[in-house]
C-alpha positions in Angstrom: 101.1 112.3 75.8 99.9 112.2 79.4 96.2 112.1 80.1 96.7 113.7 83.5 99.5 115.7 85.0 101.8 113.7 87.3 103.1 116.7 89.3 100.8 119.2 90.8 102.8 122.3 91.4 99.7 124.3 92.3 99.7 122.6 95.7 103.3 123.7 96.3 102.5 127.2 95.2 99.4 127.3 97.4 101.5 126.1 100.4 104.1 128.7 99.7 101.7 131.4 98.5 103.6 134.4 100.0 107.0 133.3 98.6 105.3 132.6 95.2 103.9 136.1 94.9 107.2 137.6 96.2 109.2 135.7 93.6 106.9 136.7 90.8 107.1 140.3 91.9 110.9 140.1 92.0 110.9 138.9 88.4 108.7 141.8 87.4 110.5 144.5 89.3 114.1 143.3 89.6 114.4 140.7 86.8 115.2 138.1 89.3 114.7 135.0 87.1 117.3 133.0 89.0 115.4 133.4 92.3 112.1 132.4 90.5 113.8 129.3 88.9 115.3 128.1 92.2 111.9 128.4 93.8 110.2 126.7 90.9 112.7 123.8 90.8 112.5 123.4 94.6 108.7 123.0 94.1 109.3 120.4 91.3 111.6 118.5 93.6 109.2 118.5 96.6 106.2 117.6 94.5 108.1 114.8 92.8 109.2 113.4 96.1 105.6 113.5 97.4 104.3 111.8 94.2 107.0 109.1 94.6 106.0 108.6 98.3 102.3 108.2 97.4 103.2 105.8 94.6 105.2 103.6 97.0 102.4 103.7 99.6 99.9 102.6 96.9 102.1 99.7 95.9 102.5 98.7 99.5 98.7 99.0 100.1 98.0 96.8 97.0 100.4 94.1 98.2 99.0 94.1 101.7 95.4 93.8 100.5 96.4 91.2 97.9 97.9 89.1 100.7 94.8 89.6 102.8 92.6 88.3 99.9 94.9 85.4 99.2 94.8 84.4 102.9 91.1 84.6 103.4 89.1 84.2 100.2 89.8 80.6 99.4 88.2 79.5 96.1 87.0 83.1 95.4 90.6 84.5 95.4 90.7 85.0 91.6 87.4 86.9 91.6 88.3 88.9 94.7 91.7 89.8 93.1 90.0 91.0 90.0 87.8 93.3 92.0 90.7 94.6 94.1 92.6 95.5 90.9 89.6 97.4 89.6 89.2 99.3 92.8 92.3 101.3 91.9 90.4 102.5 88.8 87.0 102.7 90.4 87.5 103.5 94.1 83.8 104.1 94.6 81.6 101.2 93.5 78.1 99.7 93.6 76.9 96.1 93.6 76.0 96.6 89.9 79.6 97.7 89.1 80.9 94.6 90.9 78.6 92.5 88.8 80.1 94.0 85.6 83.7 93.7 86.8 83.4 90.1 88.1 80.6 88.5 86.0 78.9 87.4 89.3 75.2 87.5 89.9 73.8 90.4 91.9 73.6 88.2 95.1 77.2 86.9 94.7 78.5 90.4 93.9 76.8 91.7 97.1 78.3 88.8 99.1 81.8 89.7 97.8 81.2 93.3 98.8 80.2 92.2 102.3 83.4 90.1 102.5 85.5 93.1 101.4 83.8 95.2 104.1 84.6 92.6 106.8 88.2 92.6 105.6 88.3 96.4 105.9 88.8 96.9 102.2 85.5 98.7 101.5 83.4 101.1 103.4 79.7 101.8 102.8 79.4 105.5 102.2 75.8 106.2 101.0 73.9 105.5 104.2 71.1 104.0 102.1 69.4 100.6 102.3 69.3 100.3 98.5 71.6 101.5 95.7 74.4 101.7 98.2 77.9 102.9 97.3 81.1 101.7 98.7 84.5 103.3 98.9 88.0 101.9 98.8 88.7 104.3 101.7 92.3 103.3 102.5 93.3 104.0 98.8 91.3 107.2 98.6 93.0 108.5 101.8 96.4 108.2 100.0 95.1 110.4 97.2 93.8 113.3 99.4 95.9 116.3 100.2 98.8 115.5 102.5 97.4 111.9 103.1 94.6 113.0 105.4 92.3 110.3 106.5 89.3 109.5 104.3 86.2 111.4 105.2 82.8 110.8 103.8 81.7 113.8 101.7 79.1 114.6 99.1 81.7 113.9 96.4 81.9 110.3 97.5 78.2 109.7 97.9 77.1 110.5 94.3 79.6 108.1 92.8 81.1 110.7 90.5 84.4 110.9 92.4 87.4 111.8 90.3 90.2 111.9 92.9 93.1 114.1 92.2 96.6 113.2 93.1 
């Protein structure tokens, strides 16, 4: 069983709202199931293609960032790689979470975050001096509707982000 749906037809229906309602009305008034099924299957196809595109872009992003880490982190490559892998599960993090993921001390976890910021992998989003939160912004931008650029919002600052694909 899937924990989360892989295809979000609701986005297709929203983009094509008028046709969606027209097709439903035609089923109701004319029994035009064929028209509804063609519309529905077109939506499945479009959404599947979009999901495939996003998956490919995520893989490319991962590879690009993995190379960046390998080329710049030296002895800390293994630890930095472990953090990068976890950013795909926890795209909004804190220093304490980095401590848990890596087993580093608070100071070393903070240094690793600073390094990730300088590499462009993390962006500070809380605007605080303490208890700061950081986002894996380039990854999050791939998960937003139609690939729009990452924008800081209240959803990101409270750390309870649950991105939808």
